[in-house]
N, C-alpha and C positions, 0 to 999 in steps of 0.2 A: 533631340539628338543632333548632335554635331557630325555631320557627314563630310565637312570639308576638310577634316584633318588628315585625309588620305589614308589612316589606318581605317578606317570602315570601309569594306567592299561590298558591293552588293553582290551575292551569291547568285547569279543568272546561271550558273553552271550548276548549283545546286538542284533545284527545281526541276530544271531541263534534265538533268541527268538522271532522274529517276523514273521517267514514264517513256521509254523510247522503243525497246528491242521487242520483247515478246511477254506477253500478258498470258498466264495459264490460269483459268478459272474453271473451276469445279463447281457445278449446282449441283442440286439433288439427283438429277439423271444424266449428265453428259459434262463432258468438258470442253470448254471452248480456248481455244489459241489463236492471237492474233498479234499484230503489231501495230503502233503507231508512233507519233512523233510530237513531243511539246517544244515550244519555242518560247524560250524565256529571255526578256529583254529588261535591263533596269536603268540604264543611263540615257534611256531615250524620250521623248516627249511623251509616247504612249506607253509606259512601262507598264510590265506585267507584274511584278515584283516590287512590293514597297515596304520599307521599315515602318513597325508600329511600336516597338518598344527595346530597351536594351538594359544593360545592367552598368553597374560601375566598372565592369572589367572588359566590358565590349571593346573599347578603345585601348586597352593597356594590353590584353593577351593577343596573341597573333591567331589564336583561334577563334576571335570574336564571340567569345562565350556570353551567351545572355542575349544576343541578338535575336530578335523576333520579327518576323515577315509574315506578311499575306500575299497570297497570289492568286491571280486569275489569267492564267496563261492558256493559249490556243492549243489544241489537238488537233494534228492534221495526219492524212493518209500517208505522208513522205516528208523528207526532210526539206522539203520546199515549202516556205511559209505559204505561199500561195496555192497550193495542192488542196485535194477537198477537204473540207472543214468538217470535223467530228463533233466538236464541243470544246468544254473548258476544263483545265485543271483548277481547281479552287480550294483554299485552306490555309493552313499555318505551317510555317517552317521555323525551327527554332535553333540555334546552335547550341549545344548541349555538352560539350567537352572541353574542357578547360586547357588541355594540352594539344589536342588536333583539331583539324577542321572537320568537326562530326556534327551532323544535323539530325533533329529527330522531326518527321514529317507527318502531317496529319491531314491529307488530302482527300477530295473527290474528285473522281474524271467523271463529269458530267457530259452525257451524250446528246448533241441535239441536231444530229445529222447523220447520215448514212444508215447502214443495217441496224444499229443500235439505238436510234432516236428515243429519247425519252427514258432512257437505263443510266444508273450510274454504279461505279464501283469505289468503296471506301478502302483507301489505302493507308497503312500506319507503318511506320519503321524507322530505322536508321539508316542514314546516307553518308558512309565515310566518303567524303569528297577527296578525289584524287586516286581513289581506286579505279582500276580499270572496269571492273564489272561489279553490280551490287544487286541485291536482292531486298525486296521489301514486301510485307504482308498484304495481301487482298483479304479483308476482315468481313466484309459484307458488300450487298449490292441490292439494286433495284432495278425492277422491269425485267428485260431478258436475264439480269443478274441476280435476279431474286435468291437468296441462300447461298451466295457465293462464297468461296474461300479457297484461297489459293495463293499466289506469289506473282510478282511482277519482277522481271529479271530486267535491268537497264545499263546501259553505258552512255558515255558522250559520245554525239556524233560530230559536233565541232563546238568551239568555243572563241569568241571574238574579243579580243582586248579593246580597250577603248570604248567600246558600245556596250561593253558587256552583254553581248548577246549570244545566246548558245542554243542548241537544238540537244535533244536526248533522243 
């Protein structure tokens, strides 16, 4: 994949943009609501978002259609990268609209610290980049989130041009 063309921009904003504000998860007996932040960096030595595939249209269309990325991004308690570590956001992100910057997301929030250590949430949905706020579906969970269903509401906290660092 040719990433030097300047047309292919890493979507640090995309992954980070979906898990930041409020997660509302309903399990068999109760509802949990909490907030966490994800930190994505794509143009640094220790990047958390990597391209793995693309289509013939990826570098032609402004929407980057067909670009597929994998992510392994830290989840923290606050917008500060050095705040309490909760785990990692891991999975796939794919640009799936030919006209607009829209990604389809299939990721797991894997908690390895804090109150939900050993638990995970499976998230699937559409992320229309550039929208002020977005929602995605919580489709499953493990540990404290067993039988989870619900939604995640997210918005961009910041996006830093150049390093392509962002926080949701």
